[in-house]
N, C-alpha and C positions, 0 to 999 in steps of 0.2 A: 377409195384407196388413192394414194398419191400418184399423180400423173407424171412427175418429173423423170423417174426411172424409165417409164414407158416411152416418153418423148426422147430421152437420150438414146434408148435402144433403136427407135425408129430412125433417128438422124444417123446413127452409126451404120445401120443396115443400108441406108441410102448412099453413104460415103465409103462403104467397105470396098468397093471396086477400085478405089484409088490407092488402097494399101497393097503392097506387094504380096503375092500369094503365100510365101513362106512366113509372113508376119501376121496374116489374118487370123482372127479369133472368131468364134461363132457368135459371141456376144460382147458388147461393150463392157460388160461387167467382168469379163475374164481378161481384159487388157490391163497390163501393168502400167503404172505411171512411168513416164520417161525419166531417164537419169538426168541429173543436173549437168548442164553444159556450161563450163566455166567461160568459154569463149563468147557466149551469148550475153554475159553479164556486162553491164555498163557501170563501171566503178565510179566514174565521174558523176553520173546521174544519181547513183546511190548516195554519194557524199553530198550532193546538192539537196536532195530530198531530206536527208538527215538534218542538214543545216536549216532548211525551211521549216521542218517540224519543230525544232528548238525555238525558232523565231515566233512561230504561230503560238506555241505554248506560252512563251514569255509574254507575247502580246495579249493573249486572253487573260493571263494573270494580272497584267497591268490594268486592263479594262475592269476586271473584277475589283481590284484595289480601289480604283476611282469610281466604282459603281456606275459604269457606263455599259449599258446593254449592247449586245452584239448587233441588234437591229438598228441602233443609232449610228449613222455614218460619221466617220471622223474625216475632217478635211485633210489633215497631214499627220504623218507619224515619222519621227526621226529615230533611226536605228543606228546605234554606235557599234561598230564591228572592230575586232582587234587588228585585222590586216586585210590586204587587198584580195587575198584568196577567198576569204569569207564574203567579202563584198561582191565578188564576181559570182559566187555560188548563189547568193541571195538575188542578185540582179537577174540571173538566168530564170529564176522562178518567181519573180516579183509579182507577176499577175496573180498567181495562186495566193501569195501572202496577202495582197490587197483584197482579194475576194474573201479569204477566210477571216480577215480582221475587219472587213468593211471599211477600208481606208481608201480615200481617193488618190492620195499622193504618198509615196514612200521615199524618204530621203535617207541616204546612207552616209555616215560619217566614219571615216577610217582613223583609227588610233586610240590611244588610251583615254585621253581627255579631249573633249571637243565642245562644240556649242551646246550649252545647256547642262554640262556635266561639271560638277565640282566635287572633289573628294575631300572628306572631312572625317577625322577620328575624334570621338569624344568618349570619355570613360563613363561607366555606369556608377555614379557616385555612391549609391547605397551599398553596392556589393564591394567595390574596391576600398571604400572607406573602412568598412568593417574588417576586411582582410588585411589591409596594409597599415592601418592605424596612423601613426605619426609620419610615416614615409609617403603617405598618399599625396601630399601637396607636390612633392618632387616628381612623382610618377605622373600626376595630372599635368604638370607643366611640360614634361617630356612628351606626353601624348599630344598636347596642344601644338607643339612644334612640328608634328608630322604633317 
């Protein structure tokens, strides 16, 4: 039989004396879960962890696209973030990001465009050519100006 419920009961019986008399139950299995305490939540930490999870997910996807195994360490990764708030969130948990992605150095670049980023728009010729016909050249020139 499973031993975890028995172990939980033994621990509860040993610690039961610390619980006020009116709140004591005979068994740990009769005790309700505590209600959620809004004051105990750390909203800043929750935001930082959510940001870190997005970075780790994107980093793993980038490694998969480049076919670099997670066991292979990377010397440096550059992360482009939209603003200083995101940068501070990631810096606070950068140790976890480095560990999860197996990166030795994590560089943060704040802003839309930065080192190593260039934005370019190009039409899918086969689709737009069929759809637009003779107007395609004018639309392709407009897209190239973006």
